[in-house]
N, C-alpha and C positions, 0 to 999 in steps of 0.2 A: 380282457384282463383287467381286474381291478387293481392290480399292482399293490395289493395290501400285505401279501406274503412274499418276501424276497425270494425264498427258495422256489415256491410255486411259480413265480413269475419267470425265474431263470429256466425252469424246465419248460415252461409253455413256449418261450422264445426259441429254445433249442429244438424242440420237437416240431414247431410250426414251420421251420426252415424258411421257405420264400412265400408262405401264404399270407394273405392280407391280416391285418390285426386290428382289433378293437381295443383301444387303449383309454382306460379311465384312471387319470391321475388325480388322486385326492390326497389331502394332507394326512401323512403317517408319521409315526415316530422315527422311522428309518428312511425319510424321503430322499436323503442324499444318495444312499446306496441304490434305491429304486430309480432315481433319475439316471445315474450313471450307467445302469443296466439297460434302461428302456431307450434312452435318447438315440444311440446308434442305430437302432432298428425302427425309428419313427418313419423312415421312408416307406415302410410297408403299411403304414396306418391307413385304414379304411375309415375308421371312426376315431376321433381324438376329443376327449373330454377332460378339461382341467377345471377343477372346482374345490372350494373349501379352503383355500390357502389364505391364511391370516397374515397380518402385517409383518410379525417376526421373521418370516421366511419368504416374504413377498419378493425381495431382490433375487433370491435363488431361482424361484419359479419364473420370473420375467426373463432372466438370462437363459433358462431352460427353453422358454418359448422361442427366444431369439435363435438359439442353437438348432431347434427343430425346424424353424421356418427358413433357415439359411440354406437348406438343401431341398432338392425337388421332392414334391409330395404328389406324385401323379395319381395315386389311388385314393386320396383323401376325399370323401364324400360328405361326412358330417364333422362339423367342428363346433365345440361348445367351450366357451371360456367364462367361468363364473367364479372368480375369487370372492372371498368374504372379508373385505378390508374396508377400513375407514381411515383416511379419506379414500376416495375412489381412485385406484391406480390407473396409470396411463401407459399404454403399450407404445412401442417405438413406431414412429411414422413409416419406418422402412420394413416393418415386420413382415408384411405380405408381398413385398416387392417381387419375389419370384413368381408370383401368380399362382392361382388355384383353379386351374381349368376344369377339374373334375368335381369341385365342390358343389354339393347339391343342397346342403342345409347349413345355415350358420346362425348360432345363438350366442349373443354377447349380453351378459348381465352383470352389472356393478363394475364395469370396466370401461375406461375411455379408450376406444380402438380407432385406428385410421379407417375411414370409411371410403378411402380412395384406393380400393383394392383394384388389382390389375384386371386380368380377364375373368369375368364372372359370368360368362355366357351360359353356363349350366346351372346357376344358383336359382333354386326354386322356392325354398323356405327360408325366411329371415325373421329372427326374433331379436328384439332389442328392449332391455328393461333396466330400471334402477340406475339411470345415468342422469345426472343434472342437465336440465334442459340447455343451459348456456354452454355446455360442454359438446353439444351436438347441434350445430347450426343447421337451420331448416335448408339453406343452400347446399351444404354437404350431403344431407340426406337425399335431396332431389338429385344431385349428381350421382350418388350411390345407386339410386333406383334406375337411372339412365344406363348405368353400366351392367345391370342385370336384367335384361328385357324379358327373361323367361320366368320372372317371379310369379308365383300364383298363390302364395300364402304369406302374409305379412302380419306380424303382431309386434305393436310398440306400446310400451308401458312406461309412463312417466319420464319419457325421453324425447327430446326435441319437439314436444308438443307445446311448450311455452318458451321457446328460445327467443331471446330479446332482439335478435337481428332479423326476425321474420320480415319486418317492414322493408328490409333491403332486398328481398326477392322481387324481382320485376313482376308486376300484377298479371301480365300476359304469358309469363312462362308456365307452360303446361307440359308435365311429363306423362308420356303414355305408358300404361301397364297393360298391354294387349292380352296377356295371359292370366291376368289376375282373377282368382276365384274368391278369395276372402281377405279382407282388410279389417283388422281389429286394433282399436286404439283404447287404452286405459289410462286416464289421467285425472288429476285434481280439478282441472278446469276443462269445460267442453268447447272452449272457444279457439282451439287450434286453427291455424291457417293452412294446415297440411292439405286438406281436401280441396282447397281452392286451387292448388297447383297440380292435381292429379287428374287424369283422364280415366274414369272408371268404365271399364268395358261392360256391354250388356251381359246380364246373367250373373254378375259378380255380387257378392254379399259384403255389405259394409256394416260393421259392428262398432258402435261408439258407447263407451261406458265412462261414467265420470262421477265424481262426488263433489258436490257444491260446497263451498265454504259455509260453515254455520254462522248465524248471527249477523248476516250481511244485512245493511239497511236498504239494499237495493232489491226491488222486487224481481223474482226469478223471470228469466227470459228464455226463449227458445235458443238452444246453442247455436252460435253463429256457424259452427261447422256444418250444421244440417242443411243450411241454405246453399252449400256448395255441391250438393248432389243434383246432378243435372240429367242423368240418364234415365232415372226411374220413371216408368209410365205405365198406364193401364194396370192400375193396382187390382190384384185379384183377392188378396187377403189383408185385413187390417186387425191387428190385436193391440189392445192398449191396457195399461194398468196404472190406476191411481190409488195410492195408499199412503199411509203415514210415512213421511220422509222418503218416499220412493216413487218413481215414475218411469214407465217404459212404453215405448211405442215400436211396433213392428209393421213394416209394410212389405208385401210380396207381390211381385208382378213378374211377367214374362221377361222383362228386361233386367231384373235384378232384385235384390233384397236390402232393405235398410233396417237396422235394429239399433235402437238407442236406449240406454239403460242409465238412469241418473238417481242418486241418492241425495236427499235434502233433509238436513237435521234441524228444521225451523218450525215444525208444527203444521196444523191443518191450513191456517190461513195462506201460508206460501204454497201449499199444494193445490189450494183452490185456484190460485192464479195460473199455476203451471198447467193444470189439467185443462183449463180453458184455452190456453195457448196451444197445447198439443192438438186439441181438436181444431182450432183455427189453422194450425200448421198444415193439416191435411188438405186444406183448400187449394194448396198449390199443386197438388197431384190429381191426376185423373182417376177417380174411384167410381166412375160410371159403370165399369165392368166388374166391380168388387162383388164377389159372391159369398164371402165369409167375413164376418165381423165378430170380434170377441172383446168384451170389455170386463175388467176386473176392478171393482171399487170397494175399498175396505175402510170403513169409518170415514168416508168422504163427506164433507160438509156440503149440503146441497146449495146449488145456486137458486135464485128466484126463478120459478118456472112459468111466470106469466109476463108478457105473452109468449106462449111456447113458439111462435113462429119466429121469434127473434133469438132463440137459444142456439148455441153452437151444436147441440145434439140434433136438433131439428134440421139445421143446415147440412150437418154431415149425412144424415139418413136420406134427405131429399136428393143428395147427389148420387146415391147408390141405387140406381134404377134396376140393376140386376141382382141385387142382394137376395140370397136364398136361405142362409143360415145365420142366426143371431144368437150368441152365447153370452149371457150376463152372469158374472160371478159377483155375489154380494151387492146387488143393485139397491143400496139403501134409499136413494131418492127417486127412484123409478122414472127418472127423466127420460130414459130412452123408450120406455113403455108409453109414456105420455106423448112423446114425439111421434110415435107410430099411429096415434089415434087421429084419423082424419077430421074428427069433430073438434079437435083442439086448435085448428087453424081456420082463419075466416074464409079461405078459398075452398075448403073441403077436399084438399089435395090428398091423395093416398100416398104416403111415403113408401118406398120399397114395394112396389105393386107385385113383384115377383116373390116376395117373401113367403117361405114355406114352413120353416121351423124356428122355434124359439125354445132355448134351454135356459132355465133360470136356477142358479145355485143360491140358496137362502139359508140364514141361520138366525131366525127370529127367536125372541124370548116367548112369544105367544103364538096363537094360531096364525098362519099366514092368511092375509086378506088379499083376495083376488079381485077386488072391486075395480081397480084401474085396469087390470088385465082383462076382465070381462067387458068393460066398457069399450076398450080397444078392439076386442075380438067382434063384438057386435057391429060396431061402425065399419070395420073392415069387410065383414060378411055383406053388409047392406050395400057396399060399393063393389061387389064382385072381386074381392081380394081376400077370400076366406083362407085362414091358415090351415095347414094340413096337420101340424103337430105342435103341441106345447108340452114340454117336460119340465116339472118342477121337482128339484131335488133339495130336500130339506135336511140340514145337518142335525138338527134336533129331533125329537119325537113328537113334534106337534101334530095334531090331527088337521086334516084339510078343512078349510072354512066352507061354510054353506055355498059360497059362490062357485066352488069347484064344480058342483053338479050342473049348475046353470051354464058354466064355461063349456061343458061337453056338448051343448046344443048348437054351439056356434063355431066349434073347431072339430075337424074330422076325428082327431085322436088327442086325448089328454092323458098324460101319464104323471102320477104323483109317487115319488119314491122318498124313502128315509135312508140316509147314508151317514155314518158316523164320521167318516174321513173328511177332512177339510179339502176342498176342491184344489187341485194343482194346475199348474200352467198347461199340462197336457191336456186339460178339459177344453181349452180353447180351440177353435177350428183352425186347421192348417198348421198345427204345432209341429215344428221341426227346428226350433231356433234357440230355445232357452237353455242351451247347454252350459254348464259350469258357470251360471250366472245367478248366484243366490241373492 
């Protein structure tokens, strides 16, 4: 019931008799009549959504919530409270004292609510957003997680991620989330201490999204929160993106998934530092079993490439002994192609000896030059590490360069395609993660 039409709502309540109800209370011109009609039957609610209530009628809706939750709600599985008020309203600390033993999904947005709910043994989904961090102390959030051991989907946005009392949480306090499948945090700062106090089970997906403050004089650093991921090991897929004001890194492994997405509005120089750090950040994970690597670089200012043996790209590739597939989108500086060339390092080492397929997405203004690609393919063939397939996808209509014919002599299969569409994230290997993350 959307409760927007008073007569329709009355008829639905009468006809439904004792059946469970899905009640959606939104601000309407006749809200007082609607509330008087609906509240006596709230005990039948299977779903309750309260949203869109502005300051002039806030007192009424808060009293209504108190009336609803003062009675047993044995059927309630989904609860959403999302008023549209400023300042942020506060719910009574005794609002949920009766307990919500059947509650399966809880969403709180733009409201300060007590997180000391009673019995939440069946709570599985929890969403918290648009609440000032100082109003949701990290200690309370950890207590809340402990009271809901079956949680498997948690999403927190701009809430409790920068609470000033984080330092008051004992460093050794760890809250176990044994059933967690996905944890997603969205904040203005990536340095939340939340992950330092959570035990992430094997197989879970951790998604961190953040926007860095613009014009900061401090060089960008790897988010402190990332260093609190302890369980991820034996990475099988690595995808990274370096672009103007934007960076992302995704790690997949049998023990779980880590995805971090950050936006930086400070220009190329800042992104240069961050890209280097993201590559260095991978050193703390075991990528020796990684079979898929995808890199997207858009207008990225290249680092000095000599000597190549000292570059972060070279160190990353040397650690991936099982790499089979490499996908490069807009590889302007060709540093990964150079790093794959055994002739570019003094020891003649063949990085990624099992590499079979390279896919390049390019958008040049002129003909694509395959000089470095050809040199790399020749050297690898001479060391018994011949590539099976190289695919070049050109966004423009440029003709292949003369080196392309020569390249076919050193690679089993060479493909050259022209596509007008700009390559998307699903072009990267192992794509299954970039949902709702523009």
